[in-house]
C-alpha positions as CSV (number, residue, x, y, z in Angstrom):
1,X,170.1,71.7,101.1
2,X,170.7,74.0,98.0
3,X,170.8,71.1,95.9
4,X,166.9,70.2,96.7
5,X,166.0,74.0,95.3
6,X,166.2,73.4,91.6
7,X,164.2,70.3,92.3
8,X,161.6,71.9,94.4
9,X,161.6,74.8,91.6
10,X,160.7,72.2,88.8
11,X,157.5,70.6,91.1
12,X,156.4,74.1,91.8
13,X,156.9,75.2,87.9
14,X,155.0,71.9,86.9
15,X,152.3,72.5,89.0
16,X,151.8,76.1,88.1
17,X,151.5,75.0,84.4
18,X,150.1,71.8,85.0
19,X,147.4,71.0,82.3
20,X,144.2,68.4,82.2
21,X,142.0,66.9,80.4
22,X,138.3,67.1,81.0
23,X,136.0,64.0,79.7
24,X,132.0,63.4,79.5
25,X,129.3,61.5,77.7
26,X,126.4,63.1,76.5
27,X,123.4,61.0,76.5
28,X,119.3,61.3,76.4
29,X,116.8,60.4,78.9
30,X,116.7,57.0,77.1
31,X,120.5,56.6,77.6
32,X,121.2,56.9,74.0
33,X,124.2,59.0,72.9
34,X,124.2,62.3,71.5
35,X,126.8,63.1,68.8
36,X,127.6,66.8,67.6
37,X,126.4,68.9,70.4
38,X,128.1,71.6,71.1
39,X,130.5,72.0,74.5
40,X,132.0,75.2,75.7
41,X,134.1,75.5,78.9
42,X,134.1,79.2,79.9
43,X,136.8,80.6,82.7
44,X,135.4,82.0,85.7
45,X,134.9,84.6,87.1
46,X,134.4,86.8,83.9
47,X,133.0,83.9,81.9
48,X,135.5,84.2,79.0
49,X,135.6,81.7,76.2
50,X,138.4,79.3,76.9
51,X,137.8,76.3,74.7
52,X,134.5,74.6,72.4
53,X,134.6,70.9,70.9
54,X,131.7,69.1,69.9
55,X,130.5,65.6,70.9
56,X,131.8,62.6,68.8
57,X,129.7,59.9,66.9
58,X,129.5,58.1,70.6
59,X,128.6,61.3,72.6
60,X,131.9,61.7,74.1
61,X,133.3,65.2,74.8
62,X,137.1,65.8,75.4
63,X,138.6,69.2,76.3
64,X,142.6,69.2,76.6
65,X,145.3,71.3,77.9
66,X,143.1,72.8,80.4
67,X,144.9,74.7,83.3
68,X,144.2,74.9,86.9
69,X,140.9,76.8,87.8
70,X,137.1,77.5,88.0
71,X,135.2,76.8,84.9
72,X,131.4,76.5,83.4
73,X,130.7,73.8,80.9
74,X,128.0,74.4,78.7
75,X,126.4,72.1,76.5
76,X,123.8,73.5,73.5
77,X,122.3,71.7,71.0
78,X,119.3,72.5,68.4
79,X,116.1,71.0,70.2
80,X,117.6,70.4,73.6
81,X,117.8,72.0,76.7
82,X,121.0,73.6,77.5
83,X,123.3,72.0,80.1
84,X,125.4,74.0,82.5
85,X,128.0,72.4,85.2
86,X,130.3,74.6,87.3
87,X,134.0,73.0,87.9
88,X,137.0,73.1,89.7
89,X,139.7,71.7,87.5
90,X,143.0,70.7,89.1
91,X,143.2,67.4,87.9
92,X,142.0,65.3,84.9
93,X,138.3,65.1,85.5
94,X,135.6,62.2,83.9
95,X,132.2,63.7,84.2
96,X,130.7,60.1,83.2
97,X,127.4,60.5,81.8
98,X,125.6,63.7,81.2
99,X,121.9,63.6,80.5
100,X,120.5,66.4,78.0
101,X,116.7,66.6,78.4
102,X,114.9,67.5,74.9
103,X,113.1,70.5,74.5
104,X,109.6,70.1,74.2
105,X,107.2,72.8,73.3
106,X,103.3,72.8,74.0
107,X,100.7,74.4,72.5
108,X,97.0,74.3,74.0
109,X,97.8,71.0,75.5
110,X,99.2,69.5,72.5
111,X,102.8,68.3,72.8
112,X,105.3,69.2,69.7
113,X,108.4,67.9,68.8
114,X,110.3,70.3,66.2
115,X,112.1,68.5,63.3
116,X,115.9,68.6,64.1
117,X,118.4,68.9,61.9
118,X,120.5,66.2,60.6
119,X,124.3,65.9,60.6
120,X,126.2,64.1,57.6
121,X,129.8,62.8,58.6
122,X,132.4,62.8,55.6
123,X,136.0,62.2,55.7
124,X,136.8,65.9,55.7
125,X,133.8,67.6,56.8
126,X,130.4,67.6,58.9
127,X,127.3,68.9,56.7
128,X,124.7,70.3,59.1
129,X,121.6,69.9,57.3
130,X,118.8,72.5,57.9
131,X,116.2,72.6,55.2
132,X,113.0,72.4,56.4
133,X,113.6,71.7,60.1
134,X,113.4,74.0,63.4
135,X,116.0,76.4,62.0
136,X,114.2,77.0,58.6
137,X,112.2,79.7,61.1
138,X,115.1,81.5,62.2
139,X,117.8,83.5,60.2
140,X,121.2,82.3,58.8
141,X,123.2,83.9,61.4
142,X,121.5,81.7,63.9
143,X,122.0,78.4,61.9
144,X,125.8,79.5,61.6
145,X,126.1,79.7,65.4
146,X,124.1,76.3,66.0
147,X,126.3,74.4,63.9
148,X,128.3,71.4,65.5
149,X,131.9,72.4,66.1
150,X,131.5,76.1,65.4
151,X,132.4,78.5,67.5
152,X,132.9,82.1,68.5
153,X,136.0,83.6,69.7
154,X,137.2,87.5,69.8
155,X,134.9,88.1,66.8
156,X,136.2,85.3,64.9
157,X,134.7,81.9,64.0
158,X,136.5,79.1,64.9
159,X,136.3,75.4,63.8
160,X,139.1,73.2,65.7
161,X,140.8,75.9,67.5
162,X,141.7,77.3,64.2
163,X,140.2,80.8,62.6
164,X,137.8,79.3,59.8
165,X,137.2,81.0,56.4
166,X,133.5,81.5,55.6
167,X,132.4,80.6,52.4
168,X,128.8,81.2,50.9
169,X,128.0,78.9,47.9
170,X,131.6,78.1,47.6
171,X,132.5,81.9,47.3
172,X,134.9,83.0,49.7
173,X,133.1,86.1,51.5
174,X,135.0,89.2,52.1
175,X,133.5,91.2,54.9
176,X,134.1,92.4,58.3
177,X,132.6,90.6,61.5
178,X,129.9,93.0,61.8
179,X,129.2,93.1,58.1
180,X,128.7,89.4,57.9
181,X,126.9,89.0,60.9
182,X,124.1,91.6,59.3
183,X,123.9,89.9,56.2
184,X,123.2,87.0,57.8
185,X,120.8,87.9,60.4
186,X,119.1,89.6,57.3
187,X,118.7,86.4,55.7
188,X,115.9,83.8,56.0
189,X,116.8,80.6,57.4
190,X,114.1,79.4,55.2
191,X,116.5,79.4,52.4
192,X,119.4,77.9,54.1
193,X,119.8,74.1,52.7
194,X,122.7,73.4,54.9
195,X,126.4,74.2,56.4
196,X,129.4,72.5,55.9
197,X,131.8,72.2,58.5
198,X,135.4,71.6,56.8
199,X,138.5,70.7,59.0
200,X,140.5,69.0,56.0
201,X,139.6,71.7,53.2
202,X,140.7,70.5,49.2
203,X,142.5,72.6,47.1
204,X,139.5,74.2,45.9
205,X,139.3,76.4,48.7
206,X,141.8,79.2,49.5
207,X,142.1,78.1,53.5
208,X,146.0,78.2,53.6
209,X,145.9,75.2,55.8
210,X,143.3,76.3,58.2
211,X,139.4,75.4,58.5
212,X,136.6,76.4,56.4
213,X,132.6,76.9,56.8
214,X,130.8,77.0,53.6
215,X,127.1,77.8,53.9
216,X,124.9,76.5,51.0
217,X,121.4,78.5,50.2
218,X,118.8,77.5,47.7
219,X,118.3,81.1,46.8
220,X,121.3,83.6,45.7
221,X,122.8,85.8,48.3
222,X,124.4,88.7,47.0
223,X,127.9,89.2,48.3
224,X,129.5,91.6,45.7
225,X,128.3,95.3,46.8
226,X,128.3,96.4,50.3
227,X,127.7,100.6,51.3
228,X,127.4,102.2,54.5
229,X,125.8,105.3,55.8
230,X,126.1,107.3,59.0
231,X,124.9,110.9,58.6
232,X,128.6,112.0,58.2
233,X,130.9,113.2,55.5
234,X,134.3,112.5,55.5
235,X,137.2,113.6,52.8
236,X,139.8,111.7,52.7
237,X,141.7,110.4,49.8
238,X,138.4,108.8,48.9
239,X,135.3,110.1,50.2
240,X,133.3,108.3,52.5
241,X,129.5,108.3,53.5
242,X,128.0,106.4,56.5
243,X,124.8,106.6,58.1
244,X,124.8,103.4,60.7
245,X,122.9,100.8,58.4
246,X,125.2,98.3,55.9
247,X,123.4,97.8,52.9
248,X,124.0,94.4,50.6
249,X,123.0,95.2,46.9
250,X,122.2,92.2,44.7
C-alpha cells in the first residue's frame, strides 16, 4: 500500500495547484467582434484584482494560469455598458460569445451616441486616440484608466502583467502614484491627443525590458516642480512644508 502514497500525494498536489484558462469572445448586438475592450478578473470574496487583459482584433479574451476558485469577470469599454459575470473556475472554461451592449444617452427624446475613441495597432504598441471624442470631456486620469490593456494593481499601472513606466510627451515621469493621479486628474481631457500603450519599447525609452505608457498632449503639462504643504513644519536634514495638496508648477 505504501507504494501508492507518493502517487496519491502527487495527485493531491497537482489538483491543489492546477491552473486553468478562461476564454470568451466579445461581440455587440449585431454579432460584430469588439476588439480592445478591457476585461478584469477579480478574486472572490474580497474582489481583489487577479488578472487583466484586453480583447484582441477578433474580440477574443484569454486569461491564463487561473487557480481554482470563485471569480467575477468584468468587461469595460468606452461607450459600452459594463458587463459582469460571476464564475466558478475549476477547469478550462470557454464562455462563448458575450454580448456587450452599447451605451446610449437620451436627451429630450433624442438618442445620442457619443464619438468613441479609436485604436491604432502597431507592431510594438496600441495607440488609443481620444482627441475630439467622448473622453475629451473628462480628464487625463480618466483617459489613462480607460486605455486598452492598462490596469491598476497595488497602486501601480500595469500592462501585460508588468509594471509600466509612465511618460508624458515622451518624457519620463518621476512622481509617486498619488502625485501622478493628482496631476492627471487636474489636466483637461480636451488637451490629450492619445495614449500609447507600448509593450515592446524601443531604446529611446528607459524601460529596462518592461512596458511603457506614453500620454501625448496638445498643450504642455508641467513635470518639473512639485511642492506639498500640510499646515505643519518639520525640521529634518531638510525643512519640509506640507498642507495637504500638491502643486505642480510650470
